[in-house]
SETORDREN-909039 format. One record per residue: x, y, z of N, C-alpha, C in turn. Coordinates in Angstrom, 1 decimal. Example, Ala and Ser with C-alpha at 12.3 -4.5 7.8 and 13.67 -1.06 7.14 Angstrom:
SETORDREN-909039
n_east  n_north  n_up  ca_east  ca_north  ca_up  c_east  c_north  c_up
13.2  -5.7  7.8  12.3  -4.5  7.8  13.2  -3.3  7.8;
12.8  -2.2  7.1  13.7  -1.1  7.1  12.9  0.0  7.9;
This chain:
SETORDREN-909039
n_east  n_north  n_up  ca_east  ca_north  ca_up  c_east  c_north  c_up
-6.7  -18.4  -0.2  -5.5  -18.5  0.7  -5.3  -20.0  1.1;
-4.1  -20.4  1.2  -3.8  -21.7  1.7  -3.9  -21.7  3.2;
-4.3  -22.9  3.8  -4.3  -23.0  5.2  -2.9  -22.9  5.7;
-2.6  -22.1  6.7  -1.3  -21.9  7.2  -1.0  -22.9  8.4;
0.1  -23.6  8.3  0.5  -24.5  9.4  -0.4  -25.7  9.4;
-0.3  -26.6  10.3  -1.0  -27.8  10.4  -2.0  -27.7  11.6;
-3.2  -28.2  11.4  -4.2  -28.1  12.5  -4.8  -29.5  12.8;
-4.9  -29.9  14.1  -5.5  -31.1  14.4  -7.0  -31.2  13.9;
-7.5  -32.4  13.8  -8.8  -32.6  13.2  -9.9  -31.9  14.0;
-9.8  -31.9  15.3  -10.8  -31.3  16.1  -10.9  -29.8  15.9;
-9.7  -29.2  15.6  -9.6  -27.8  15.4  -10.3  -27.4  14.1;
-10.1  -28.3  13.1  -10.8  -28.0  11.8  -12.3  -28.1  12.0;
-12.7  -29.1  12.8  -14.1  -29.3  12.9  -14.8  -28.2  13.6;
-14.2  -27.5  14.5  -14.8  -26.3  15.2  -14.7  -25.0  14.4;
-14.0  -25.0  13.3  -13.9  -23.8  12.5  -12.8  -22.9  12.9;
-11.9  -23.4  13.8  -10.8  -22.6  14.3  -9.9  -22.1  13.2;
-9.6  -23.1  12.3  -8.7  -22.8  11.2  -9.3  -21.7  10.3;
-10.6  -21.8  10.0  -11.2  -20.8  9.1  -11.1  -19.4  9.8;
-11.3  -19.3  11.1  -11.2  -18.0  11.8  -9.8  -17.5  11.8;
-8.9  -18.4  11.9  -7.4  -18.0  11.9  -7.1  -17.5  10.6;
-7.6  -18.1  9.5  -7.3  -17.5  8.2  -7.9  -16.2  8.0;
-9.1  -15.9  8.6  -9.7  -14.6  8.6  -8.8  -13.6  9.3;
-8.3  -13.9  10.4  -7.4  -13.0  11.1  -6.2  -12.7  10.2;
-5.5  -13.7  9.6  -4.4  -13.4  8.7  -4.8  -12.6  7.5;
-6.0  -12.8  7.0  -6.4  -12.1  5.8  -6.7  -10.6  6.2;
-7.2  -10.4  7.4  -7.5  -9.0  7.8  -6.2  -8.3  7.9;
-5.1  -8.9  8.4  -3.8  -8.2  8.5  -3.3  -7.9  7.1;
-3.5  -8.9  6.2  -3.1  -8.7  4.8  -3.8  -7.5  4.2;
-5.1  -7.4  4.4  -5.9  -6.3  3.8  -5.7  -5.0  4.4;
-5.4  -4.9  5.7  -5.4  -3.6  6.4  -4.0  -3.3  6.9;
-3.1  -4.1  6.8  -1.7  -3.8  7.3  -1.6  -4.2  8.7;
-0.4  -3.9  9.3  -0.1  -4.2  10.7  -1.2  -3.7  11.6;
-1.8  -4.6  12.5  -3.0  -4.3  13.2  -2.8  -4.7  14.7;
-3.5  -3.9  15.5  -3.6  -4.2  17.0  -4.6  -5.3  17.2;
-4.6  -5.8  18.4  -5.6  -6.8  18.8  -7.0  -6.1  18.8;
-7.1  -4.9  19.3  -8.4  -4.2  19.3  -8.9  -4.0  17.9;
-8.1  -3.6  17.0  -8.5  -3.4  15.6  -9.0  -4.6  15.0;
-8.3  -5.7  15.2  -8.7  -7.0  14.6  -10.0  -7.5  15.2;
-10.2  -7.3  16.5  -11.4  -7.7  17.1  -12.6  -6.9  16.6;
-12.4  -5.6  16.4  -13.5  -4.8  15.9  -13.8  -5.1  14.4;
-12.8  -5.4  13.6  -13.1  -5.7  12.2  -13.8  -7.1  12.0;
-13.4  -8.0  12.9  -13.8  -9.4  12.7  -15.0  -9.8  13.6;
-15.4  -8.9  14.5  -16.5  -9.2  15.4  -16.2  -10.3  16.4;
-14.9  -10.3  16.8  -14.5  -11.3  17.8  -14.1  -10.6  19.1;
-14.0  -11.4  20.2  -13.5  -10.8  21.4  -12.0  -10.7  21.3;
-11.4  -9.8  22.1  -10.0  -9.6  22.1  -9.3  -10.9  22.6;
-9.9  -11.6  23.5  -9.3  -12.9  24.0  -9.3  -13.9  22.8;
-10.3  -14.0  22.0  -10.3  -14.9  20.9  -9.3  -14.5  19.9;
-9.1  -13.2  19.6  -8.1  -12.8  18.7  -6.7  -13.1  19.1;
-6.5  -12.9  20.4  -5.2  -13.2  21.0  -4.8  -14.7  20.8;
-5.9  -15.6  21.0  -5.6  -17.0  20.9  -5.2  -17.3  19.4;
-5.9  -16.7  18.5  -5.5  -17.0  17.1  -4.1  -16.4  16.7;
-3.9  -15.2  17.3  -2.6  -14.6  17.0  -1.4  -15.4  17.6;
-1.6  -16.0  18.8  -0.6  -16.9  19.4  -0.3  -18.0  18.4;
-1.3  -18.6  17.8  -1.1  -19.7  16.9  -0.4  -19.3  15.7;
-0.8  -18.1  15.1  -0.1  -17.6  13.9  1.3  -17.2  14.2;
1.6  -16.7  15.4  3.0  -16.4  15.8  3.8  -17.7  15.9;
3.2  -18.7  16.4  3.9  -20.0  16.6  4.3  -20.6  15.2;
3.4  -20.3  14.2  3.6  -20.9  12.8  4.4  -19.9  12.0;
4.9  -18.8  12.6  5.7  -17.8  11.9  5.0  -17.2  10.7;
3.7  -17.1  10.8  2.8  -16.5  9.8  2.8  -15.0  10.1;
2.9  -14.6  11.3  2.9  -13.1  11.7  4.1  -12.9  12.7;
4.4  -11.6  12.8  5.4  -11.2  13.8  4.8  -10.0  14.6;
5.2  -9.8  15.8  4.7  -8.7  16.6  5.8  -7.6  16.7;
5.4  -6.4  16.7  6.3  -5.3  16.8  5.6  -4.1  17.4;
6.3  -3.1  17.8  5.7  -1.9  18.4  5.1  -1.0  17.2;
4.0  -0.4  17.5  3.3  0.4  16.5  4.1  1.7  16.3;
4.3  2.0  15.1  5.0  3.3  14.8  4.1  4.5  15.1;
4.7  5.5  15.7  3.9  6.7  16.2  4.4  7.9  15.4;
3.5  8.5  14.7  3.9  9.7  13.9  3.4  11.0  14.7;
4.3  11.9  14.8  4.0  13.1  15.6  4.3  12.9  17.1;
3.6  13.7  17.9  3.9  13.7  19.3  3.5  12.3  19.9;
4.4  11.7  20.7  4.1  10.4  21.3  3.3  10.6  22.6;
2.2  9.8  22.7  1.4  9.9  23.9  2.0  9.1  25.1;
1.5  9.3  26.3  2.0  8.6  27.4  1.7  7.1  27.3;
2.5  6.3  28.0  2.3  4.9  28.0  3.1  4.2  26.9;
3.1  2.9  27.0  3.9  2.1  26.0  3.1  2.1  24.7;
3.9  2.1  23.5  3.2  2.0  22.2  2.4  0.7  22.1;
1.3  0.7  21.4  0.5  -0.5  21.2  1.3  -1.5  20.4;
1.1  -2.8  20.6  1.8  -3.8  19.8  0.9  -4.1  18.6;
1.6  -4.2  17.4  0.8  -4.5  16.2  1.4  -5.8  15.7;
0.6  -6.5  14.8  0.9  -7.8  14.3  0.9  -7.6  12.7;
2.1  -8.0  12.1  2.2  -7.9  10.7  2.6  -9.3  10.1;
2.3  -9.5  8.8  2.6  -10.7  8.2  4.1  -10.9  7.9;
4.6  -12.1  8.1  6.0  -12.3  7.7  6.0  -12.8  6.3;
7.2  -13.0  5.7  7.3  -13.5  4.4  6.6  -14.9  4.3;
6.7  -15.7  5.3  6.0  -17.0  5.3  4.5  -16.8  5.3;
4.0  -15.8  6.0  2.6  -15.5  6.0  2.1  -15.0  4.6;
2.9  -14.2  4.0  2.6  -13.7  2.6  2.6  -14.8  1.6;
3.5  -15.8  1.8  3.5  -16.9  0.9  2.3  -17.8  1.0;
1.6  -17.7  2.1  0.3  -18.5  2.3  -0.8  -18.0  1.3;
-0.6  -16.7  0.9  -1.5  -16.1  -0.1  -0.8  -16.3  -1.5;
-1.6  -16.7  -2.4  -1.0  -17.1  -3.7  -0.2  -16.0  -4.3;
1.1  -16.3  -4.5  2.0  -15.4  -5.2  2.6  -16.3  -6.3;
2.0  -16.4  -7.4  2.3  -17.5  -8.4  3.5  -17.0  -9.2;
4.3  -18.0  -9.6  5.4  -17.9  -10.6  6.4  -16.9  -10.2;
6.7  -16.7  -8.9  7.7  -15.7  -8.5  9.1  -16.1  -9.1;
9.4  -17.3  -9.0  10.8  -17.7  -9.4  10.9  -17.6  -10.9;
9.8  -18.0  -11.7  9.8  -17.9  -13.1  10.0  -16.4  -13.5;
9.2  -15.5  -12.9  9.3  -14.1  -13.3  10.7  -13.5  -13.0;
11.3  -13.9  -11.8  12.6  -13.4  -11.4  13.6  -13.9  -12.4;
13.5  -15.2  -12.8  14.5  -15.7  -13.7  14.4  -15.0  -15.1;
13.2  -14.7  -15.5  13.0  -14.0  -16.8  13.6  -12.6  -16.8;
13.4  -11.9  -15.7  13.9  -10.6  -15.6  15.4  -10.6  -15.4;
15.9  -11.6  -14.8  17.4  -11.7  -14.6  18.0  -12.0  -16.0;
17.3  -12.8  -16.8  17.8  -13.0  -18.2  17.8  -11.8  -19.0;
16.7  -11.0  -18.9  16.6  -9.7  -19.6  17.8  -8.8  -19.2;
18.0  -8.7  -17.9  19.1  -7.8  -17.4  20.4  -8.3  -17.9;
20.7  -9.5  -17.9  22.0  -10.1  -18.3  22.3  -9.8  -19.8;
21.2  -9.9  -20.6  21.4  -9.9  -22.1  21.2  -8.5  -22.6;
20.3  -7.7  -21.9  20.0  -6.4  -22.5  20.2  -5.2  -21.5;
20.6  -5.5  -20.3  20.9  -4.4  -19.4  19.7  -4.0  -18.5;
20.0  -3.3  -17.4  18.9  -2.9  -16.4  17.9  -2.0  -17.1;
18.3  -1.2  -18.0  17.3  -0.3  -18.6  16.2  -1.1  -19.4;
16.5  -2.2  -19.9  15.5  -3.1  -20.5  14.6  -3.6  -19.5;
15.0  -3.9  -18.3  14.1  -4.3  -17.2  13.2  -3.2  -16.9;
13.7  -2.0  -16.8  12.8  -0.8  -16.6  11.8  -0.6  -17.7;
12.2  -0.8  -18.9  11.3  -0.7  -20.1  10.2  -1.8  -19.9;
10.6  -3.0  -19.5  9.6  -4.1  -19.3  8.6  -3.7  -18.2;
9.1  -3.1  -17.1  8.2  -2.8  -16.0  7.2  -1.7  -16.4;
7.7  -0.7  -17.2  6.8  0.3  -17.6  5.7  -0.2  -18.6;
6.2  -1.1  -19.5  5.2  -1.6  -20.5  4.2  -2.5  -19.8;
4.6  -3.3  -18.8  3.7  -4.1  -18.0  2.6  -3.3  -17.4;
2.9  -2.2  -16.8  2.0  -1.4  -16.1  1.1  -0.5  -17.0;
1.5  -0.4  -18.3  0.8  0.5  -19.2  -0.7  0.1  -19.3;
-0.9  -1.2  -19.5  -2.3  -1.6  -19.6  -3.1  -1.4  -18.4;
-2.5  -1.6  -17.2  -3.2  -1.4  -15.9  -3.5  0.1  -15.8;
-2.6  0.9  -16.2  -2.7  2.4  -16.0  -4.0  2.9  -16.8;
-4.1  2.4  -18.0  -5.3  2.8  -18.8  -6.6  2.4  -18.1;
-6.6  1.2  -17.5  -7.8  0.7  -16.9  -8.1  1.6  -15.7;
-7.1  2.1  -15.0  -7.3  2.9  -13.8  -7.7  4.3  -14.2;
-7.2  4.8  -15.3  -7.4  6.2  -15.7  -8.9  6.6  -15.7;
-9.7  5.8  -16.3  -11.1  6.2  -16.4  -11.8  6.3  -15.0;
-11.4  5.5  -14.1  -12.0  5.6  -12.7  -11.5  6.8  -12.1;
-10.2  7.2  -12.3  -9.7  8.4  -11.6  -10.2  9.6  -12.3;
-10.3  9.7  -13.6  -10.8  10.9  -14.2  -12.3  11.1  -13.9;
-13.0  10.1  -13.6  -14.5  10.2  -13.2  -14.7  10.8  -11.8;
-13.6  10.8  -11.0  -13.7  11.2  -9.6  -13.3  12.7  -9.5;
-13.9  13.4  -8.5  -13.5  14.7  -8.2  -12.0  14.8  -7.8;
-11.3  15.9  -8.0  -9.9  16.0  -7.7  -9.6  15.5  -6.3;
-10.4  15.9  -5.3  -10.1  15.5  -3.9  -10.4  14.0  -3.7;
-11.0  13.3  -4.6  -11.3  11.9  -4.4  -10.5  11.0  -5.3;
-9.5  11.5  -6.0  -8.8  10.7  -6.9  -7.9  9.6  -6.3;
-7.3  10.0  -5.2  -6.5  9.0  -4.5  -7.3  7.8  -4.0;
-8.5  8.1  -3.5  -9.4  7.0  -3.1  -9.9  6.2  -4.3;
-10.1  6.8  -5.5  -10.5  6.1  -6.7  -9.3  5.2  -7.2;
-8.1  5.7  -7.1  -7.0  4.8  -7.4  -6.8  3.7  -6.5;
-7.1  3.9  -5.2  -7.0  2.8  -4.2  -8.0  1.7  -4.5;
-9.2  2.1  -4.9  -10.3  1.1  -5.2  -9.9  0.3  -6.5;
-9.3  1.0  -7.5  -8.9  0.3  -8.7  -7.8  -0.7  -8.4;
-6.8  -0.3  -7.5  -5.7  -1.2  -7.1  -6.3  -2.4  -6.4;
-7.2  -2.1  -5.5  -7.8  -3.2  -4.7  -8.5  -4.3  -5.6;
-9.1  -3.8  -6.7  -9.7  -4.7  -7.6  -8.7  -5.6  -8.3;
-7.4  -5.2  -8.3  -6.3  -6.0  -8.9  -5.5  -6.7  -7.9;
-6.0  -6.8  -6.6  -5.4  -7.6  -5.6  -4.4  -6.9  -4.7;
-4.3  -5.6  -4.8  -3.3  -4.8  -4.0  -3.9  -4.4  -2.6;
-5.1  -4.7  -2.3  -5.7  -4.3  -1.0  -5.3  -2.9  -0.6;
-5.7  -1.9  -1.4  -5.2  -0.6  -1.2  -6.2  0.3  -0.5;
-5.7  1.3  0.3  -6.5  2.3  0.9  -5.9  3.7  0.7;
-6.7  4.7  0.9  -6.2  6.1  0.9  -6.6  6.8  2.2;
-5.7  7.5  2.8  -6.0  8.2  4.0  -5.3  9.6  4.0;
-5.9  10.5  4.8  -5.5  11.9  4.8  -4.2  11.9  5.7;
-3.2  12.7  5.2  -2.0  13.0  5.9  -1.9  14.5  6.2;
-1.0  14.9  7.1  -1.0  16.4  7.4  -0.9  17.3  6.2;
-0.1  17.0  5.2  0.1  17.9  4.1  -0.2  17.2  2.8;
-1.1  16.3  2.8  -1.5  15.6  1.6  -2.3  14.3  1.9;
-2.0  13.2  1.1  -2.6  11.9  1.4  -1.6  10.8  1.3;
-1.9  9.7  1.8  -1.1  8.5  1.7  -1.9  7.4  1.1;
-1.3  6.9  0.0  -1.9  5.7  -0.7  -1.2  4.5  -0.1;
-1.9  3.5  0.5  -1.3  2.4  1.2  -1.7  1.1  0.4;
-0.8  0.3  0.0  -1.0  -1.0  -0.6  -0.6  -2.1  0.4;
-1.6  -2.8  1.0  -1.3  -3.7  2.0  -0.9  -5.1  1.5;
-1.0  -5.3  0.2  -0.6  -6.5  -0.4  0.1  -6.2  -1.7;
1.1  -6.9  -2.0  1.8  -6.8  -3.3  2.0  -8.1  -4.0;
1.3  -8.5  -5.0  1.4  -9.8  -5.6  2.8  -10.1  -6.2;
3.6  -9.0  -6.4  4.9  -9.3  -7.0  6.1  -8.9  -6.0;
5.8  -8.9  -4.7  6.8  -8.4  -3.8  8.1  -9.1  -3.8;
8.1  -10.4  -4.0  9.3  -11.2  -3.9  10.2  -10.9  -5.2;
9.5  -10.6  -6.3  10.3  -10.3  -7.5  10.8  -8.8  -7.4;
9.9  -7.9  -6.9  10.3  -6.5  -6.7  11.5  -6.4  -5.8;
11.6  -7.3  -4.8  12.8  -7.3  -3.9  14.1  -7.4  -4.7;
14.1  -8.1  -5.8  15.3  -8.3  -6.6  15.4  -7.3  -7.7;
14.2  -6.8  -8.1  14.2  -5.8  -9.2  13.3  -4.6  -8.9;
14.0  -3.6  -8.2  13.2  -2.4  -7.7  12.6  -1.6  -8.9;
13.0  -1.9  -10.1  12.4  -1.2  -11.3  10.9  -1.4  -11.3;
10.4  -2.5  -10.8  8.9  -2.7  -10.7  8.3  -1.6  -9.8;
8.9  -1.3  -8.7  8.3  -0.3  -7.8  8.5  1.1  -8.4;
9.6  1.3  -9.1  9.9  2.6  -9.7  8.9  2.9  -10.8;
8.6  1.9  -11.6  7.7  2.1  -12.7  6.3  2.4  -12.1;
5.9  1.7  -11.1  4.6  1.9  -10.5  4.4  3.3  -9.9;
5.5  3.8  -9.3  5.5  5.1  -8.8  5.3  6.2  -9.9;
6.0  5.9  -11.0  5.8  6.8  -12.2  4.4  6.8  -12.7;
3.7  5.6  -12.7  2.3  5.5  -13.1  1.4  6.3  -12.2;
1.6  6.2  -10.9  0.8  6.9  -9.9  0.9  8.4  -10.2;
2.1  8.9  -10.4  2.4  10.3  -10.6  1.6  10.8  -11.9;
1.7  10.0  -12.9  1.0  10.4  -14.2  -0.5  10.4  -14.0;
-1.0  9.4  -13.3  -2.5  9.2  -13.2  -3.0  10.3  -12.3;
-2.3  10.7  -11.3  -2.8  11.7  -10.3  -2.4  13.2  -10.7;
-1.5  13.3  -11.7  -1.2  14.6  -12.2  -0.3  15.4  -11.2;
0.5  14.7  -10.4  1.3  15.4  -9.4  2.5  14.5  -9.1;
3.6  15.1  -8.6  4.7  14.4  -8.1  4.3  13.6  -6.9;
4.7  12.3  -6.8  4.4  11.5  -5.6  5.7  11.0  -5.1;
5.7  10.6  -3.8  6.9  10.0  -3.2  6.7  8.7  -2.5;
7.4  7.7  -2.9  7.3  6.4  -2.3  8.0  6.4  -0.9;
7.3  6.2  0.2  7.9  6.2  1.5  8.3  4.8  2.0;
7.6  3.8  1.6  7.9  2.4  2.1  7.4  1.4  1.1;
8.0  0.3  1.1  7.6  -0.8  0.2  7.7  -2.2  0.9;
6.7  -3.0  0.6  6.8  -4.4  1.1  8.0  -5.1  0.6;
8.4  -4.8  -0.6  9.6  -5.5  -1.2  10.9  -5.2  -0.4;
10.9  -4.0  0.3  12.1  -3.7  1.1  11.9  -4.0  2.6;
10.9  -4.8  2.9  10.7  -5.2  4.3  9.7  -4.4  5.1;
9.1  -3.4  4.5  8.1  -2.7  5.3  6.7  -3.4  5.3;
5.9  -3.1  6.2  4.6  -3.8  6.3  3.6  -3.4  5.2;
3.8  -2.2  4.7  2.8  -1.7  3.7  3.6  -0.9  2.7;
3.2  -0.9  1.4  3.7  0.0  0.4  3.0  1.3  0.6;
3.7  2.4  0.9  3.1  3.7  1.2  3.6  4.7  0.2;
2.7  5.4  -0.4  3.1  6.5  -1.4  2.4  7.8  -0.9;
3.3  8.8  -0.7  2.8  10.1  -0.3  2.4  11.0  -1.5;
1.2  11.5  -1.4  0.6  12.4  -2.5  0.4  13.8  -1.9;
1.3  14.7  -2.3  1.1  16.1  -1.7  -0.1  16.8  -2.1;
-0.6  17.7  -1.3  -1.7  18.6  -1.7  -1.2  19.5  -2.8;
-2.1  19.8  -3.8  -1.8  20.7  -4.8  -1.5  22.1  -4.2;
-0.4  22.8  -4.6  -0.1  24.1  -4.0  -1.2  25.1  -4.4;
-1.5  26.0  -3.4  -2.5  27.0  -3.7  -1.8  28.1  -4.5;
-2.3  28.5  -5.7  -1.8  29.5  -6.5  -2.7  30.7  -6.4;
-2.2  31.9  -6.0  -3.0  33.1  -5.9  -3.5  33.5  -7.3;
-4.7  34.0  -7.4  -5.2  34.4  -8.7  -4.4  35.6  -9.2;
-4.1  35.6  -10.5  -3.4  36.8  -11.0  -4.2  38.1  -11.0;
-3.5  39.2  -10.8  -4.2  40.5  -10.8  -4.9  40.8  -12.1;
-6.0  41.3  -12.0  -6.7  41.8  -13.2  -6.1  43.1  -13.7;
-6.5  43.5  -14.9  -5.9  44.7  -15.4  -6.3  45.9  -14.6;
-7.6  45.9  -14.1  -8.0  47.0  -13.3  -7.3  47.2  -12.0;
-7.1  46.0  -11.3  -6.4  46.0  -10.0  -5.0  46.4  -10.2;
-4.3  45.9  -11.3  -3.0  46.2  -11.5  -2.8  47.7  -11.8;
-3.8  48.3  -12.6  -3.7  49.7  -12.9  -3.8  50.5  -11.6;
-4.8  50.1  -10.7  -5.0  50.8  -9.5  -3.8  50.8  -8.6;
-3.1  49.6  -8.6  -1.9  49.5  -7.8  -0.8  50.4  -8.3;
-0.7  50.4  -9.7  0.3  51.3  -10.3  0.0  52.8  -10.0;
-1.3  53.1  -10.1  -1.7  54.5  -9.8  -1.4  54.9  -8.4;
-1.5  53.9  -7.4  -1.2  54.2  -6.0  0.3  54.5  -5.8;
1.2  53.8  -6.6  2.6  54.0  -6.5  3.1  55.3  -7.2;
2.3  55.8  -8.1  2.7  57.0  -8.9  1.6  58.0  -8.8;
1.6  58.8  -7.8  0.5  59.8  -7.6  0.7  60.9  -8.7;
-0.5  61.4  -9.1  -0.4  62.5  -10.1  0.2  63.7  -9.6;
């Protein structure tokens, strides 16, 4: 990560800049975070975290907002969370965004949007095969977690968590977010790959490319299918309906 903003020499000497980068990196890896969450992850006091957050806010590296609440809202004001801005994400290497966008724009202009989709699918094909072995080696209930680990190894800082009727796969970083903002086919192709790898329909709920803090994909639980009746039980049921 590049150092964000400018720091006076005495700040560099005391390691303040390094700690500030750790705070920003923690938000990148885990998504929008509260002061308490950052303090717990980094082993800092909440006062120290607030000091670094104030500096990152001043540099437009992060922005503060109310925490989203799912389900019944508890009493009191929602906790404030801190998320990376576009400027903050730019501090982490996102190489060749303009070149990639220009290339895709050329493909779209000369061959149409479907050619862009074909490119997006082909680009992910190699990654999908690399992920497949890790997913197939996992138990069915652990496959979302296995996919998250595989994505993390490719720089997506992904996690999997339980949801009320399934699981959510969260990608806290997207190396191609700026390009995907212009070409949503990249996100669509990725969603298709997740569906094939996990063997179920999945639903994209949010994307960094559209301004959300995290790319979130919902993975529903597999429906429970009742076991078919055996011949004996079916015969018994029929006999019950047709007395001799």
